[in-house]
ZAMARGU-4260 file (C-alpha; in steps of 0.2 Angstrom, whole numbers, plus 5000, padded with zeros to 4 digits):
<rodrens>
0) 5000/5000/5000 | 5007/5017/4995 | 5002/5033/5003 | 5004/5050/4995 | 5017/5055/5008
5) 5028/5039/5005 | 5026/5042/4986 | 5032/5060/4987 | 5047/5055/4999 | 5052/5042/4987
10) 5052/5054/4972 | 5061/5067/4982 | 5075/5055/4987 | 5080/5054/4969 | 5085/5073/4970
15) 5093/5074/4987 | 5098/5062/5000 | 5110/5072/5011 | 5098/5086/5018 | 5085/5077/5027
20) 5077/5092/5035 | 5075/5101/5018 | 5067/5085/5011 | 5055/5084/5026 | 5050/5102/5024
25) 5048/5101/5005 | 5038/5084/5008 | 5027/5092/5021 | 5023/5107/5009 | 5019/5095/4995
30) 5007/5084/5004 | 4998/5099/5012 | 4980/5102/5010 | 4983/5118/5000 | 4995/5109/4988
35) 4983/5094/4986 | 4969/5106/4982 | 4980/5115/4969 | 4983/5098/4961 | 4965/5091/4960
40) 4959/5107/4953 | 4972/5107/4939 | 4968/5088/4936 | 4949/5090/4935 | 4949/5091/4916
45) 4958/5074/4915 | 4947/5064/4927 | 4934/5053/4921 | 4916/5056/4927 | 4917/5042/4939
50) 4933/5050/4946 | 4925/5067/4947 | 4911/5060/4957 | 4923/5052/4969 | 4932/5068/4972
55) 4915/5077/4974 | 4908/5064/4986 | 4925/5065/4996 | 4925/5084/4996 | 4907/5085/5003
60) 4911/5073/5017 | 4924/5084/5026 | 4917/5096/5039 | 4931/5106/5048 | 4948/5112/5041
65) 4965/5114/5049 | 4972/5131/5052 | 4984/5129/5038 | 4971/5128/5024 | 4954/5136/5020
70) 4938/5125/5021 | 4938/5125/5002 | 4956/5119/5001 | 4953/5106/5014 | 4938/5099/5005
75) 4946/5098/4989 | 4961/5089/4996 | 4949/5077/5005 | 4941/5074/4988 | 4958/5071/4981
80) 4963/5058/4994 | 4947/5050/4992 | 4951/5047/4974 | 4968/5040/4978 | 4961/5029/4991
85) 4948/5022/4979 | 4961/5019/4966 | 4972/5010/4978 | 4959/4999/4986 | 4951/4994/4969
90) 4969/4990/4963 | 4969/5002/4949 | 4988/5005/4952 | 4992/5011/4934 | 4979/5025/4935
95) 4984/5029/4953 | 5002/5031/4948 | 4997/5042/4933 | 4987/5054/4944 | 5001/5054/4958
100) 5014/5058/4945 | 5004/5072/4937 | 5000/5079/4954 | 5019/5078/4959 | 5023/5088/4944
105) 5009/5101/4946 | 5014/5104/4965 | 5033/5104/4961 | 5030/5118/4948 | 5019/5128/4960
110) 5031/5127/4974 | 5046/5132/4963 | 5036/5147/4957 | 5031/5152/4974 | 5050/5150/4980
115) 5055/5161/4965 | 5042/5174/4969 | 5046/5174/4988 | 5064/5175/4984 | 5062/5190/4974
120) 5051/5198/4987 | 5064/5195/5000 | 5078/5202/4989 | 5067/5218/4985 | 5067/5222/5004
125) 5086/5221/5006 | 5097/5236/5005 | 5115/5235/5000
</rodrens>
């Protein structure tokens, strides 16, 4: 059984094995409700009707959200996890990996873009 966290950590190890804290921090960002919501929204057009229904049902099942995400983000991430869980339990491993691979790329790009923008903002505030 492969969780999203384990999948992300395995992928990240291919890039860096020496900086455990950096990997952990990046991993935590990648599997956060906020980033999962970004991924599922971007993947929506690539999901079948049945998969979209699973996301919708899972999204509607969540009640409260953690402080780190809005209620909407948390609901979308819950829907995404519902889909991944269904694909795992129904042994649709090829589709599961396809969706996780695409989500990994989407989230990585979003985090890199955020890091670049945040870096620029930090540099603008510095004076030489």
